C-alpha positions as CSV (number, residue, x, y, z in Angstrom):
1,M,-25.9,11.8,4.4
2,L,-25.7,12.3,0.5
3,T,-29.0,12.9,-1.1
4,S,-28.8,14.5,-4.5
5,R,-27.5,13.2,-7.9
6,D,-25.9,15.1,-10.8
7,D,-25.8,13.4,-14.2
8,R,-24.3,16.4,-15.8
9,L,-21.0,15.6,-14.0
10,L,-20.9,12.3,-15.8
11,R,-20.5,13.9,-19.0
12,T,-17.4,15.6,-17.9
13,L,-15.6,12.2,-17.8
14,P,-12.7,11.5,-20.1
15,A,-13.4,9.8,-23.4
16,K,-13.6,5.9,-22.7
17,Q,-10.3,5.2,-24.8
18,N,-8.6,7.9,-22.7
19,Q,-9.6,6.4,-19.2
20,I,-7.4,4.5,-16.6
21,V,-9.8,2.6,-14.6
22,M,-9.6,0.8,-11.4
23,S,-12.2,-0.3,-8.8
24,I,-12.7,-1.4,-5.2
25,R,-15.1,-4.3,-5.3
26,F,-16.6,-5.7,-2.2
27,D,-17.7,-9.6,-2.0
28,S,-20.9,-8.8,-0.1
29,P,-23.4,-5.9,0.3
30,V,-21.5,-2.8,1.0
31,P,-22.0,-1.7,4.7
32,K,-23.8,1.6,5.2
33,G,-21.3,4.5,5.0
34,V,-18.6,3.0,2.8
35,Y,-19.1,5.3,0.1
36,E,-19.0,8.3,2.4
37,R,-15.9,7.0,4.2
38,I,-14.0,6.6,0.8
39,I,-15.0,10.2,-0.1
40,C,-13.5,11.3,3.3
41,I,-10.1,9.5,2.7
42,F,-9.8,11.2,-0.8
43,L,-10.8,14.5,0.7
44,N,-8.0,14.2,3.3
45,A,-5.5,13.2,0.6
46,C,-6.6,15.9,-1.8
47,G,-6.5,18.9,0.6
48,A,-8.4,21.3,-1.7
49,I,-12.0,22.0,-0.3
50,E,-12.5,25.5,-1.8
51,G,-12.3,27.5,-5.0
52,T,-12.1,26.2,-8.5
53,R,-10.4,22.8,-7.3
54,S,-13.0,22.2,-4.7
55,P,-14.4,18.5,-4.8
56,L,-17.9,18.0,-6.3
57,V,-19.8,15.0,-4.4
58,F,-23.0,13.3,-5.2
59,L,-24.8,10.2,-4.8
60,N,-23.9,8.9,-8.3
61,I,-20.5,10.6,-8.8
62,A,-17.6,12.4,-6.9
63,R,-14.9,14.6,-8.6
64,F,-11.8,15.5,-6.9
65,F,-8.4,17.4,-7.6
66,F,-5.6,15.0,-6.6
67,R,-2.4,17.1,-7.1
68,R,-2.9,18.2,-10.6
69,V,-5.1,15.2,-11.4
70,I,-9.1,15.1,-11.7
71,V,-10.1,11.9,-10.2
72,Y,-13.5,10.6,-10.5
73,I,-15.3,8.0,-8.2
74,I,-18.5,6.4,-9.4
75,P,-20.4,3.9,-6.9
76,D,-22.1,0.9,-8.8
77,G,-23.6,-1.6,-6.2
78,Q,-20.8,-3.5,-4.6
79,E,-18.1,-1.7,-6.7
80,F,-16.6,1.8,-6.6
81,K,-14.8,2.9,-10.0
82,I,-11.8,5.2,-9.8
83,I,-11.2,6.9,-13.1
84,I,-8.4,9.3,-14.3
85,D,-7.3,10.7,-17.7
86,E,-4.7,8.5,-19.3
87,G,-2.7,11.8,-20.0
88,W,-2.1,11.9,-16.1
89,R,-0.9,8.3,-15.7
90,K,2.5,9.6,-14.2
91,W,0.2,9.9,-11.0
92,I,-1.5,6.7,-11.1
93,T,0.5,4.7,-8.6
94,D,0.0,7.5,-6.1
95,I,-3.8,7.0,-6.8
96,R,-3.6,3.3,-6.7
97,D,-2.0,3.4,-3.4
98,L,-4.6,5.7,-2.1
99,A,-7.3,3.2,-3.2
100,L,-5.6,0.5,-1.3
101,K,-5.4,2.6,1.6
102,C,-9.2,3.1,1.4
103,I,-9.6,-0.8,1.7
104,Q,-7.1,-1.1,4.5
105,I,-8.8,1.5,6.5
106,M,-12.2,0.1,6.0
107,G,-11.4,-2.9,8.1
108,S,-11.0,-0.9,11.2
109,F,-14.0,1.4,10.7
110,F,-16.4,-1.2,10.1
111,Y,-15.0,-3.8,12.4
112,D,-18.2,-5.6,13.1
113,N,-19.0,-6.3,9.4
114,L,-17.5,-9.4,8.1
115,F,-16.6,-8.4,4.5
116,T,-13.6,-8.1,2.3
117,A,-12.7,-5.8,-0.6
118,K,-10.2,-6.1,-3.6
119,L,-8.7,-3.6,-5.7
120,L,-9.4,-4.5,-9.4
121,L,-7.3,-3.1,-12.2
122,H,-9.2,-2.6,-15.7
123,G,-6.6,-3.0,-18.5
124,G,-7.0,-2.7,-22.3
125,V,-8.2,0.1,-24.4
126,E,-11.7,-0.9,-23.5
127,Q,-11.0,-1.6,-19.7
128,D,-12.5,-4.9,-20.2
129,S,-9.4,-7.0,-19.1
130,I,-10.0,-7.1,-15.5
131,S,-7.9,-8.7,-12.8
132,E,-7.0,-8.4,-9.2
133,F,-4.2,-5.8,-8.2
134,G,-2.2,-8.5,-6.0
135,A,-2.3,-11.0,-8.9
136,V,-1.1,-8.6,-11.4
137,Q,1.6,-7.2,-9.1
138,K,3.0,-10.9,-8.4
139,A,3.2,-11.6,-12.1
140,I,5.1,-8.7,-12.9
141,L,7.4,-9.1,-10.2
142,E,8.1,-12.6,-11.1
143,G,8.4,-11.9,-14.9
144,D,5.2,-13.8,-16.0
145,E,3.7,-12.5,-19.0
146,K,0.0,-13.7,-18.3
147,V,-2.1,-13.3,-15.3
148,A,-5.7,-14.7,-14.5
149,D,-8.6,-12.6,-15.0
150,V,-10.8,-11.6,-11.9
151,H,-12.9,-14.8,-12.4
152,G,-10.1,-17.0,-12.9
153,I,-11.2,-18.2,-16.1
154,T,-9.0,-16.6,-18.8
155,S,-5.3,-15.4,-19.1
156,I,-4.7,-11.7,-19.9
157,S,-1.3,-10.2,-20.9
158,T,0.3,-8.3,-18.0
159,H,1.4,-5.5,-20.5
160,K,-2.3,-4.4,-20.4
161,F,-1.7,-3.3,-16.9
162,N,1.7,-1.5,-17.1
163,A,0.0,1.8,-16.6
164,F,-0.5,0.8,-12.9
165,F,3.1,0.2,-12.1
166,P,6.2,2.0,-12.0
167,A,8.9,0.9,-14.2
168,Q,11.1,-0.3,-11.3
169,L,8.6,-3.2,-11.0
170,C,9.0,-4.4,-14.6
171,P,11.0,-7.8,-15.3
172,T,13.9,-5.6,-16.1
173,M,14.5,-4.4,-12.6
174,P,18.1,-4.8,-11.5
175,E,19.4,-7.2,-9.2
176,E,19.1,-6.1,-5.5
177,K,22.1,-4.4,-3.9
178,F,21.0,-5.3,-0.5
179,D,19.5,-8.3,1.3
180,C,17.3,-6.6,3.7
181,F,15.9,-3.2,4.4
182,L,15.2,-2.2,8.1
183,A,11.9,-0.4,8.3
184,H,11.1,1.1,11.7
185,D,10.0,4.2,13.6
186,W,12.7,5.9,15.4
187,G,10.7,6.4,18.7
188,T,10.4,9.8,20.6
189,E,13.3,12.0,21.7
190,S,12.1,11.7,25.3
191,E,12.7,8.0,25.1
192,K,16.1,8.8,23.4
193,F,15.1,7.1,20.4
194,D,15.0,3.8,21.9
195,T,13.5,2.0,19.0
196,H,16.0,3.2,16.6
197,R,19.0,2.1,18.9
198,K,17.5,-1.2,19.0
199,V,17.2,-1.6,15.3
200,L,20.8,-0.3,14.8
201,V,22.0,-3.1,17.3
202,I,20.2,-5.7,15.4
203,A,21.6,-4.2,12.0
204,G,25.2,-4.4,13.3
205,R,24.6,-8.1,13.9
206,L,23.0,-8.8,10.7
207,R,25.9,-7.1,8.7
208,A,27.9,-10.1,9.7
209,N,26.1,-12.2,7.1
210,F,23.9,-9.9,5.1
211,R,24.1,-6.6,3.2
212,V,21.9,-4.4,5.3
213,W,20.1,-1.1,4.5
214,V,19.1,1.0,7.7
215,D,18.3,4.7,8.0
216,D,21.1,5.6,10.4
217,D,22.7,9.2,11.5
218,S,25.0,9.1,8.5
219,I,22.3,10.0,6.2
220,L,22.1,13.9,6.2
221,D,20.8,14.8,2.7
222,N,18.3,13.7,0.3
223,V,16.7,11.4,3.1
224,G,13.6,10.5,1.2
225,K,15.5,9.8,-2.1
226,R,17.9,7.5,-0.3
227,I,15.2,5.6,1.5
228,V,13.4,5.0,-1.8
229,D,16.6,4.0,-3.6
230,G,17.4,1.6,-0.6
231,M,13.9,0.0,-0.7
232,R,13.9,-0.5,-4.2
233,N,17.3,-2.3,-4.2
234,S,16.5,-4.6,-1.2
235,K,15.6,-8.1,-1.5
236,K,13.6,-8.4,1.7
237,V,11.9,-5.5,4.0
238,I,12.0,-6.3,7.7
239,V,9.2,-4.2,9.5
240,F,9.9,-3.6,13.0
241,L,6.5,-3.4,14.8
242,T,5.8,-1.0,17.8
243,Q,2.7,0.7,19.0
244,R,4.1,4.1,17.6
245,Y,4.9,2.5,14.1
246,L,1.2,0.9,14.0
247,T,-0.1,4.5,14.6
248,R,2.2,6.3,12.0
249,V,1.8,4.0,9.5
250,H,-1.8,4.8,9.0
251,D,-1.2,8.5,8.7
252,I,-0.4,9.0,5.0
253,S,1.4,12.2,5.7
254,T,4.2,10.3,7.7
255,N,7.3,8.8,6.2
256,A,6.4,5.5,8.1
257,S,3.2,5.3,5.8
258,K,5.0,6.2,2.6
259,E,7.8,3.8,3.2
260,F,5.3,1.0,4.0
261,V,3.4,1.6,0.9
262,L,6.5,1.3,-1.1
263,A,7.6,-1.7,0.8
264,T,4.2,-3.5,-0.1
265,R,4.9,-2.9,-3.8
266,K,7.6,-5.7,-3.4
267,G,4.9,-8.2,-2.7
268,P,4.1,-10.1,0.5
269,E,6.8,-12.7,0.2
270,A,9.3,-9.9,0.6
271,L,8.0,-8.7,3.9
272,I,9.1,-9.8,7.4
273,A,7.3,-8.8,10.3
274,V,9.3,-8.4,13.7
275,V,7.5,-7.5,16.8
276,L,9.4,-5.1,19.3
277,D,6.5,-4.3,21.6
278,K,5.1,-7.1,23.9
279,D,1.7,-5.6,23.4
280,L,1.8,-6.4,19.9
281,L,2.5,-10.1,20.3
282,D,-1.3,-10.9,20.0
283,P,-1.8,-10.4,16.3
284,R,-5.4,-9.5,16.9
285,R,-4.2,-6.1,17.9
286,W,-3.1,-5.2,14.4
287,A,-5.0,-7.9,12.2
288,K,-7.6,-5.0,11.1
289,S,-4.9,-2.7,10.4
290,I,-2.9,-2.0,7.1
291,L,-0.3,-4.2,8.7
292,G,-2.7,-7.1,9.0
293,Y,-3.9,-6.7,5.5
294,H,-0.6,-7.1,3.9
295,F,1.0,-9.7,6.3
296,G,-2.0,-11.9,6.5
297,D,-1.2,-15.0,8.0
298,T,2.4,-14.6,7.9
299,L,4.1,-15.6,11.1
300,Y,5.8,-12.8,12.7
301,I,9.1,-13.0,14.8
302,D,9.2,-12.1,18.5
303,F,12.1,-9.5,19.3
304,S,10.2,-8.3,22.3
305,S,13.0,-9.0,24.7
306,E,16.7,-9.7,24.7
307,E,16.1,-13.2,25.5
308,K,13.5,-13.7,22.6
309,I,16.0,-12.0,20.1
310,E,18.6,-14.6,21.1
311,E,15.9,-17.5,20.8
312,N,14.6,-16.2,17.3
313,W,17.6,-14.9,15.8
314,A,18.2,-18.0,13.5
315,R,14.6,-17.6,12.2
316,L,15.2,-14.1,11.2
317,C,18.3,-15.0,9.3
318,E,16.5,-18.0,7.8
319,R,13.7,-15.8,6.5
320,I,16.1,-13.1,5.0
321,G,18.1,-15.8,3.3
322,L,15.0,-17.6,1.7
């Protein structure tokens, strides 16, 4: 349990005009242990725990080295501000995604507490233009020049939030080359990569009507780059849910997690959930996970058996074609 404060560390913050600020805000009193849990998530992501790059953690402020960037976290009641220097904006999307990960993981650790949290972006030189991440992302994806503020009272120019988004999400984004991207975990070698084989069969059928991107055995070099390019150039992302995928998507070191974070940048309307494991047909099994956070009330498609694939094939095609 943290017990000490350090006001001197506050004086090392970047000048206000040089700050990029986002915050995790809870809609009710913060459950005990949330600040410590956020600290642990950042510690796990940052890696450095010794030497000159070791973290400094106090009741009123924490400082980490995330890659080459100094990241500050300041708790303030129901809100946790995350601050970096404007000069390191090229890393902001990674830090933004880590903040989203914090929110997503909270739900599973504090299952008995009925609370929700939002990621807020602070735009403008004075960081006084504040809007919810999801609303800003949607506005940018749809080419809107205005977005409602966090209170829903005034409109803010989306240009004030450009620092939080990669250029690929701006309205100038090129037309998609693929109708759908098939996101999945291959499965294990002991099971002869059964999940991957199933997905390849589905991909083969879909190609009769759609342009499909799938990670298959023909991709031998620059796999990561090709996956990123395929995702960015796809209209929809079909996420095939298995227990193994559910586990790996919560481990930020895995490709499944990185791939899913990239998929969420396209917005909830681009995501299609397809359940392959019968154990996951009850959405309560993954409602508190990162998947539940992004899919929300979206109805999944049951592909848990050959019979269900045939029964629901038209539904999948319809969702892709929307």
